[in-house]
C-alpha positions as CSV (number, residue, x, y, z in Angstrom):
1,M,-35.5,29.8,0.4
2,I,-35.9,28.9,-2.8
3,A,-39.5,29.2,-4.8
4,P,-40.6,25.6,-4.8
5,D,-39.9,26.3,-9.1
6,V,-36.8,26.5,-9.5
7,S,-33.9,24.4,-9.3
8,L,-30.4,24.3,-8.0
9,R,-27.8,22.5,-11.2
10,A,-24.9,21.2,-10.5
11,P,-22.0,21.0,-13.0
12,I,-22.0,17.4,-14.8
13,A,-19.8,16.2,-17.9
14,V,-21.6,12.8,-19.1
15,P,-22.2,12.1,-22.6
16,I,-26.4,12.8,-23.3
17,E,-27.6,10.3,-25.9
18,L,-31.1,12.3,-27.4
19,R,-33.3,11.1,-29.9
20,A,-36.9,13.0,-31.9
21,D,-38.1,10.9,-33.9
22,A,-35.7,8.4,-36.4
23,R,-32.6,11.7,-35.8
24,R,-29.9,10.2,-32.6
25,I,-27.5,12.8,-31.4
26,F,-25.2,13.6,-29.0
27,R,-23.4,16.0,-26.4
28,L,-22.2,16.1,-23.6
29,A,-24.1,17.7,-20.4
30,W,-23.1,21.1,-19.0
31,N,-25.2,20.6,-16.0
32,V,-28.2,19.1,-14.6
33,G,-30.6,19.4,-11.8
34,E,-34.4,17.8,-11.0
35,D,-35.6,20.3,-13.9
36,G,-33.4,20.0,-17.3
37,L,-30.1,20.0,-18.1
38,R,-27.6,22.8,-20.1
39,L,-25.3,20.9,-23.2
40,C,-22.6,21.7,-24.5
41,G,-21.9,22.3,-27.8
42,E,-25.3,23.4,-30.1
43,L,-28.6,21.3,-30.8
44,P,-29.9,20.3,-34.4
45,F,-33.3,20.7,-32.9
46,E,-35.5,23.5,-33.2
47,P,-37.2,25.2,-29.3
48,G,-40.6,23.6,-28.7
49,R,-39.5,20.7,-30.1
50,P,-39.5,17.2,-27.5
51,I,-37.2,14.9,-26.9
52,E,-36.2,11.7,-25.4
53,A,-33.0,11.8,-23.2
54,R,-30.9,9.9,-22.0
55,F,-28.6,9.4,-19.3
56,R,-26.3,7.9,-16.9
57,L,-25.2,9.9,-13.6
58,P,-21.7,9.6,-12.0
59,D,-23.5,6.6,-10.0
60,G,-23.8,4.7,-12.9
61,E,-27.7,5.2,-12.1
62,A,-29.8,5.3,-15.7
63,L,-31.8,7.9,-16.8
64,T,-34.2,7.8,-19.4
65,L,-36.2,11.4,-19.6
66,R,-39.4,13.1,-21.7
67,A,-37.5,16.7,-22.3
68,R,-38.5,20.3,-24.8
69,V,-35.5,21.1,-26.5
70,E,-35.7,24.9,-24.9
71,S,-34.2,28.5,-26.2
72,D,-31.7,30.0,-23.6
73,G,-33.4,33.0,-24.4
74,G,-30.0,35.4,-24.2
75,D,-29.2,37.3,-27.4
76,E,-30.9,36.4,-30.7
77,A,-28.2,34.0,-31.4
78,D,-28.8,31.6,-28.2
79,R,-32.2,32.2,-29.7
80,D,-30.6,30.4,-33.3
81,H,-28.7,28.0,-31.3
82,P,-30.5,26.4,-28.1
83,R,-28.4,24.6,-25.5
84,E,-31.0,24.2,-23.0
85,L,-33.1,20.6,-22.4
86,A,-36.7,21.2,-19.9
87,F,-37.4,17.6,-18.1
88,L,-41.4,16.6,-19.2
89,D,-42.8,15.3,-15.6
90,P,-40.3,13.2,-14.8
91,P,-40.5,10.2,-12.6
92,A,-40.3,10.8,-8.6
93,E,-36.6,8.1,-8.7
94,A,-36.0,10.4,-11.7
95,R,-35.9,13.4,-9.6
96,I,-35.1,11.9,-7.0
97,A,-31.7,10.5,-7.9
98,L,-30.9,13.7,-9.5
99,R,-32.0,15.7,-6.0
100,R,-29.4,13.4,-4.7
101,Y,-26.7,14.4,-7.0
102,V,-27.1,17.8,-7.1
103,Q,-26.9,17.5,-2.8
104,Q,-23.3,15.1,-3.6
105,R,-21.5,18.3,-6.2
106,L,-23.2,20.8,-4.7
107,E,-21.8,19.9,-1.7
108,L,-25.7,20.1,0.6
109,P,-27.0,19.2,3.4
110,A,-29.0,16.8,2.7
């Protein structure tokens, strides 16, 4: 059994628009789940910084979610170059869409 605070993630390769203050950058997502996502490439934001993440799931559903930049928690180099985002209180509709994507992508029963 999976604990309620653990989220499965599925591979994904979609562009993500990240906004913080007046900055806007783009990265490619590596994986996604209800809790957050991992990006390809480093982020120019320090860990803990709140941002806005905009992306579309492969089925076309557009999501705009508040997130926080997270340290990878690995070695010192990873902590200095974060690639993780943790979603902050995503709406129920977004959680459902993300859960549906993960279930379909990982071929899990509904």
